[in-house]
C-alpha positions as CSV (number, residue, x, y, z in Angstrom):
1,M,2.9,11.3,1.6
2,N,0.7,10.3,4.5
3,R,-2.2,8.2,3.5
4,I,-1.4,4.6,2.6
5,A,-3.7,1.6,1.8
6,V,-2.4,-1.7,3.0
7,E,-3.9,-5.2,2.4
8,P,-5.5,-6.5,5.7
9,N,-3.2,-9.5,5.9
10,L,-0.1,-7.3,6.3
11,S,-0.6,-6.5,10.0
12,P,3.1,-6.0,10.9
13,I,3.6,-3.6,8.0
14,R,0.4,-1.7,8.8
15,E,1.4,-1.4,12.5
16,F,4.9,-0.2,11.6
17,L,3.9,2.4,9.1
18,S,1.3,3.7,11.6
19,Q,4.0,4.1,14.1
20,Q,6.1,6.0,11.6
21,G,3.2,8.6,11.2
22,Y,1.4,7.3,8.1
23,Q,-2.4,7.2,8.0
24,V,-2.9,3.6,7.2
25,E,-6.2,2.2,6.0
26,P,-7.1,-1.4,4.9
27,L,-7.2,-2.0,1.2
28,D,-10.4,-3.6,0.1
29,A,-12.9,-3.7,-2.7
30,S,-14.7,-0.6,-1.4
31,N,-11.7,1.7,-1.7
32,I,-9.6,0.2,-4.5
33,Q,-11.5,2.0,-7.2
34,N,-10.6,5.4,-5.8
35,A,-7.1,4.5,-4.7
36,Q,-5.3,6.8,-7.1
37,N,-7.1,9.8,-5.8
38,N,-7.2,8.9,-2.1
39,Y,-3.8,7.3,-1.4
40,S,-0.1,8.2,-1.8
41,A,0.7,4.5,-2.2
42,I,-0.8,1.0,-1.9
43,V,1.0,-1.9,-0.2
44,I,0.1,-5.4,-1.3
45,S,1.2,-8.9,-0.2
46,G,2.2,-10.0,-3.7
47,M,0.0,-13.0,-3.4
48,D,-2.5,-11.6,-5.9
49,V,-0.3,-10.2,-8.6
50,N,-3.1,-8.4,-10.4
51,L,-4.4,-6.6,-7.3
52,M,-7.8,-8.3,-6.9
53,G,-8.3,-8.4,-10.7
54,M,-8.3,-4.6,-10.9
55,Q,-4.7,-3.6,-11.7
56,D,-5.8,-1.1,-14.4
57,I,-7.6,1.0,-11.8
58,V,-4.5,1.9,-9.9
59,Q,-2.3,3.1,-12.7
60,N,-1.5,6.5,-11.1
61,C,-0.9,5.2,-7.6
62,P,2.4,3.6,-6.7
63,V,2.0,0.0,-5.6
64,I,4.6,-1.7,-3.4
65,N,4.8,-5.4,-3.4
66,A,5.7,-6.4,0.2
67,H,6.3,-10.0,-0.6
68,G,9.6,-10.9,1.2
69,L,10.1,-7.4,2.6
70,T,10.3,-6.4,6.2
71,P,8.2,-3.5,7.5
72,E,11.4,-1.4,7.6
73,Q,12.1,-2.2,3.9
74,V,8.5,-1.2,2.9
75,H,9.0,2.0,4.8
76,E,12.2,2.7,2.9
77,R,10.5,2.1,-0.4
78,L,7.7,4.6,0.6
79,Q,10.3,7.2,1.4
80,Q,11.9,6.7,-2.0
81,L,8.7,7.5,-3.9
82,P,8.5,10.9,-5.5
83,Q,6.6,13.4,-3.4
């Protein structure tokens, strides 16, 4: 699991995951439709519960809600995902 999409407003998480060796890319409208094919997981802020109105598009890609989590906790959740 190396390629992760992270909402742009989660800078501390994006930076921490990058330091841990993940390839971190911003999550936006241009890449959300292909998320399940391009990313091992998606990290969202939890502010928009239905993921920009497109929750049905990411059915096969794990989504981690980072609301209330530290960057370390998000990293732990990524490590717990099935490989």
